[in-house]
Each structure stands twice: as structure tokens, then as C-alpha cells.
N, C-alpha and C positions, 0 to 999 in steps of 0.2 A: 504493499498499500505506498502512496509514495500521499504529501498534504504539505501545502505551503501556509503556510497562517502570518498575516503579519500582528502584533500588537505596540501597540505605542505606547508612550508614555511621556508624560510633562510631569515636567521640572517647575517649580514656580520658589521664588528665592526671593528674600526680606532683610536687608542687615541694618539694624540700629543699637548703634549705641557700643560697635563691640561686637555685638551678637547676630549670628547672621540665621538665619531661619529656611528651611525646604521643605516642601510639600511636594512629595512625587505620588503621581498618580496612571495606573497598570489600566490601562482600556483594553480589554483581550475579545472582545468584542462581544463577550455573552456575561461580562463581571468586571469589575471595578473593585479596586485595592488602593488607596491610599496608604502611604509610608509616612514619615516623618522624621525631622532630623533637624538637630542644630549645635552650632559649633560656636563658641567663645572664646574670642582675644585676648591673650593675659595679655595685661597692659602694659607686662614691661616689655611684652615683643613688638613688633615691629605692624605696625594694620595692612596686612596686606588680603583689599579684598577679597581675591582669584584662590585666596585659598581658604577661608573661611566657606569659601561660597560650594569649593569640592569637597571638605571637610563634612558639611552640613550634608548636601547632595547627597554624599556615598553612601550615608548613616540612614538618610530619608530612605534610598535603593535598596541598601542591607534592612531595614523595619521593612520593606513589601518581601522578598527575597525568605525574611523567614516566611509574612505571612503565605506564598505561595508554595513554601517546603509545606504546611501544616496542612492545606488546603488537601494537594499531591496526597500527603498520606490517611488523611481521611476515604479521598479514593479510592485508595488503596486496598483501602480495609473494607471500603463497601461493598469492590474488586472481588474480593471472597482473599485477598493480597494477603495477609493478615494487618498486626498492627505494625503503624513505622521502625517500632524498636524494639520488633522481632524479629527472626527469618522471615523474607520471601519468597515465598517460592516464585517455580517460573508461571505464565509470564510474561511477571510482571519487575522480574529481575533488575531495573531500571539502573545503572549503576551511574555515580558519580567519578568516575576512573574516565579520564581520555587518552 
């Protein structure tokens, strides 16, 4: 089976007084997940807004990744593949190894 999907991610960044906040929204076409991330500039460090953007955005996307993994674990269990914490029977033995 071959299939192609496109999922869209939108990231909104706001910065105020050395704090950058990010909201990332993943739209799969059938579901939407929202993640949040924050980065604070140490007052003793040079304020480089791009670094705050990168940190906050990566934390928001990591939040989405965790949510997506929990959804996948529930879907695996519902498909009869067992819980995400136990051994997974084929054909659902999706590996995160490349």
C-alpha cells in the first residue's frame, strides 16, 4: 500500500521582556493537536531573539510529539497491538530505529 499525506504545522511566536512563547498547531486533516513552549532569556545573557524563538518553538513541537505518541499508543492498543509499555505483536511493531 502506498499513500501520501501532508500534515501542516503552524507556529506562532510572541516575545515580551525576555520571554518567548510558542504555540504550535499540527493539523493532520482529521485532527488538530496544539503544543506550547516557553523560553526565558537569562538576564545576564545577551538577548538574541532568534535563540528564544528556536527554544520556544522546539519545546512546543516536542509537546506535540508527546501528544502524538500518546495518540499512537492508544490507537495501537485499540487495534489489538497491546499497550505501548508492553511487547508489541506484529504487524504493529513500528520501530523508531532508522
